[in-house]
Every structure is written in structure tokens, then in C-alpha cells.
N, CA, C and O atoms as a MOPAC input file, in Angstrom:
PM7 MOZYME 1SCF
protein

 N     -9.23000 1    16.04100 1     9.10700 1
 C     -7.93700 1    15.86000 1     8.43500 1
 C     -7.29100 1    14.53400 1     8.84600 1
 O     -6.85400 1    13.74700 1     8.00700 1
 N     -7.24500 1    14.31400 1    10.15700 1
 C     -6.60700 1    13.09800 1    10.66600 1
 C     -7.29600 1    11.83700 1    10.12000 1
 O     -6.65400 1    10.83300 1     9.81200 1
 N     -8.62300 1    11.93200 1    10.01500 1
 C     -9.39800 1    10.77700 1     9.56600 1
 C     -9.03400 1    10.37800 1     8.12900 1
 O     -8.92100 1     9.19100 1     7.82300 1
 N     -8.85200 1    11.36900 1     7.25200 1
 C     -8.52300 1    11.07500 1     5.85800 1
 C     -7.12400 1    10.46900 1     5.74100 1
 O     -6.88000 1     9.63400 1     4.86900 1
 N     -6.20900 1    10.88700 1     6.61600 1
 C     -4.85800 1    10.30700 1     6.61900 1
 C     -4.92700 1     8.84000 1     7.02300 1
 O     -4.26500 1     7.99700 1     6.41700 1
 N     -5.72700 1     8.52700 1     8.04600 1
 C     -5.89100 1     7.14000 1     8.47800 1
 C     -6.49500 1     6.29000 1     7.36100 1
 O     -6.11700 1     5.13400 1     7.17000 1
 N     -7.43300 1     6.87600 1     6.63300 1
 C     -8.06500 1     6.17600 1     5.51600 1
 C     -7.03000 1     5.84400 1     4.44600 1
 O     -7.02800 1     4.74100 1     3.89900 1
 N     -6.14900 1     6.80100 1     4.14700 1
 C     -5.06900 1     6.57000 1     3.18200 1
 C     -4.16200 1     5.43200 1     3.63300 1
 O     -3.75100 1     4.60100 1     2.82300 1
 N     -3.85000 1     5.39600 1     4.92300 1
 C     -2.99400 1     4.33800 1     5.46100 1
 C     -3.66800 1     2.98100 1     5.32100 1
 O     -3.01900 1     1.99600 1     4.96900 1
 N     -4.97300 1     2.92600 1     5.59600 1
 C     -5.72600 1     1.68400 1     5.44700 1
 C     -5.67700 1     1.19300 1     4.00400 1
 O     -5.42600 1     0.01400 1     3.75300 1
 N     -5.91500 1     2.09600 1     3.05900 1
 C     -5.89700 1     1.74700 1     1.63700 1
 C     -4.49600 1     1.28900 1     1.23600 1
 O     -4.34700 1     0.34000 1     0.46500 1
 N     -3.47100 1     1.96300 1     1.75900 1
 C     -2.08700 1     1.60200 1     1.45300 1
 C     -1.73800 1     0.20200 1     1.93000 1
 O     -1.14100 1    -0.57500 1     1.18700 1
 N     -2.10800 1    -0.13000 1     3.17400 1
 C     -1.78400 1    -1.44800 1     3.71000 1
 C     -2.57200 1    -2.53000 1     2.97700 1
 O     -2.05900 1    -3.62500 1     2.74500 1
 N     -3.80200 1    -2.22800 1     2.61900 1
 C     -4.63400 1    -3.15300 1     1.84300 1
 C     -3.96400 1    -3.45700 1     0.50700 1
 O     -3.92600 1    -4.60800 1     0.07300 1
 N     -3.43800 1    -2.42500 1    -0.13700 1
 C     -2.75700 1    -2.57200 1    -1.42300 1
 C     -1.52100 1    -3.46000 1    -1.28600 1
 O     -1.25200 1    -4.28900 1    -2.15500 1
 N     -0.77500 1    -3.28800 1    -0.20000 1
 C      0.42800 1    -4.09900 1     0.03700 1
 C      0.05000 1    -5.56600 1     0.21000 1
 O      0.71800 1    -6.45200 1    -0.32500 1
 N     -1.02200 1    -5.82100 1     0.95800 1
 C     -1.48300 1    -7.19900 1     1.17400 1
 C     -1.84100 1    -7.85600 1    -0.15800 1
 O     -1.45000 1    -8.99400 1    -0.41600 1
 N     -2.58400 1    -7.13900 1    -1.00300 1
 C     -2.98500 1    -7.66100 1    -2.31600 1
 C     -1.75600 1    -7.92900 1    -3.17600 1
 O     -1.67800 1    -8.95800 1    -3.84800 1
 N     -0.79300 1    -7.00300 1    -3.15500 1
 C      0.43100 1    -7.16500 1    -3.93300 1
 C      1.19900 1    -8.40500 1    -3.47700 1
 O      1.70100 1    -9.16300 1    -4.30800 1
 N      1.29400 1    -8.61800 1    -2.16300 1
 C      1.98000 1    -9.79500 1    -1.61200 1
 C      1.31200 1   -11.07800 1    -2.11300 1
 O      1.99500 1   -12.03700 1    -2.47100 1
 N     -0.01700 1   -11.09000 1    -2.13600 1
 C     -0.75000 1   -12.27600 1    -2.59800 1
 C     -0.44500 1   -12.56200 1    -4.06000 1
 O     -0.24900 1   -13.71700 1    -4.44000 1
 N     -0.40300 1   -11.51100 1    -4.88900 1
 C     -0.09000 1   -11.69600 1    -6.30300 1
 C      1.33000 1   -12.21600 1    -6.48300 1
 O      1.57600 1   -13.06800 1    -7.33700 1
 N      2.27400 1   -11.70400 1    -5.67600 1
 C      3.66400 1   -12.16600 1    -5.74400 1
 C      3.75300 1   -13.63800 1    -5.37000 1
 O      4.45100 1   -14.40500 1    -6.03300 1
 N      3.05100 1   -14.03900 1    -4.31000 1
 C      3.04100 1   -15.43200 1    -3.87100 1
 C      2.43100 1   -16.32000 1    -4.95200 1
 O      2.92900 1   -17.41200 1    -5.22500 1
 N      1.35000 1   -15.83900 1    -5.56300 1
 C      0.67900 1   -16.57500 1    -6.63500 1
 C      1.61300 1   -16.75300 1    -7.82300 1
 O      1.67600 1   -17.83400 1    -8.40900 1
 N      2.33500 1   -15.70000 1    -8.17700 1
 C      3.27900 1   -15.75500 1    -9.29100 1
 C      4.39000 1   -16.76000 1    -9.03100 1
 O      4.75500 1   -17.53000 1    -9.92000 1
 N      4.92800 1   -16.75500 1    -7.81600 1
 C      5.98600 1   -17.69700 1    -7.44400 1
 C      5.45300 1   -19.12300 1    -7.51200 1
 O      6.13900 1   -20.02100 1    -7.99900 1
 N      4.24200 1   -19.33300 1    -7.02800 1
 C      3.59900 1   -20.64400 1    -7.05200 1
 C      3.42700 1   -21.12900 1    -8.49100 1
 O      3.67200 1   -22.29600 1    -8.79600 1
 N      3.00400 1   -20.22200 1    -9.37000 1
 C      2.85500 1   -20.52100 1   -10.79700 1
 C      4.16800 1   -20.98300 1   -11.40700 1
 O      4.20400 1   -21.97200 1   -12.13800 1
 N      5.24700 1   -20.26600 1   -11.10600 1
 C      6.57200 1   -20.60300 1   -11.63600 1
 C      6.97800 1   -22.00100 1   -11.17700 1
 O      7.52300 1   -22.77700 1   -11.96200 1
 N      6.71600 1   -22.32700 1    -9.91200 1
 C      7.05200 1   -23.65000 1    -9.37600 1
 C      6.26000 1   -24.73400 1   -10.10600 1
 O      6.82600 1   -25.75200 1   -10.50400 1
 N      4.96300 1   -24.52500 1   -10.28400 1
 C      4.10600 1   -25.49700 1   -10.97700 1
 C      4.59400 1   -25.72100 1   -12.40800 1
 O      4.71400 1   -26.86100 1   -12.85700 1
 N      4.87500 1   -24.62700 1   -13.11900 1
 C      5.36500 1   -24.72600 1   -14.49700 1
 C      6.69600 1   -25.48100 1   -14.52400 1
 O      6.92400 1   -26.31400 1   -15.40200 1
 N      7.56700 1   -25.18800 1   -13.56400 1
 C      8.85500 1   -25.87300 1   -13.47900 1
 C      8.69100 1   -27.36700 1   -13.25000 1
 O      9.41900 1   -28.16900 1   -13.83500 1
 N      7.74400 1   -27.74500 1   -12.40400 1
 C      7.50400 1   -29.16000 1   -12.09700 1
 C      6.91300 1   -29.87900 1   -13.30700 1
 O      7.29500 1   -31.00900 1   -13.61100 1
 N      5.97900 1   -29.21900 1   -13.99700 1
 C      5.27500 1   -29.86300 1   -15.10500 1
 C      6.13300 1   -29.99400 1   -16.35900 1
 O      5.96300 1   -30.94100 1   -17.12800 1
 N      7.05300 1   -29.05500 1   -16.57200 1
 C      7.81000 1   -29.08600 1   -17.82700 1
 C      9.08900 1   -29.91500 1   -17.72700 1
 O      9.82700 1   -30.03100 1   -18.70500 1

């Protein structure tokens, strides 16, 4: 039981990391578009 809970936590933190990267990428995109236009 404990092992499956730890696995869920690992997957959850992994998901947060990926989401943060997408947010950073989106912000970077907005800056580039702002500079170019």
C-alpha cells in the first residue's frame, strides 16, 4: 500500500515539473513575440 502511494507522489511531482516547463516556455514565447512584433 505504502509503495503505491509513493509512486503516486512521484508521478504527481513529475507532472508539476513538466507543467512548470510548459509555463516557462509559454512565457518565453510571449516575450519573443513581443520583441519581434
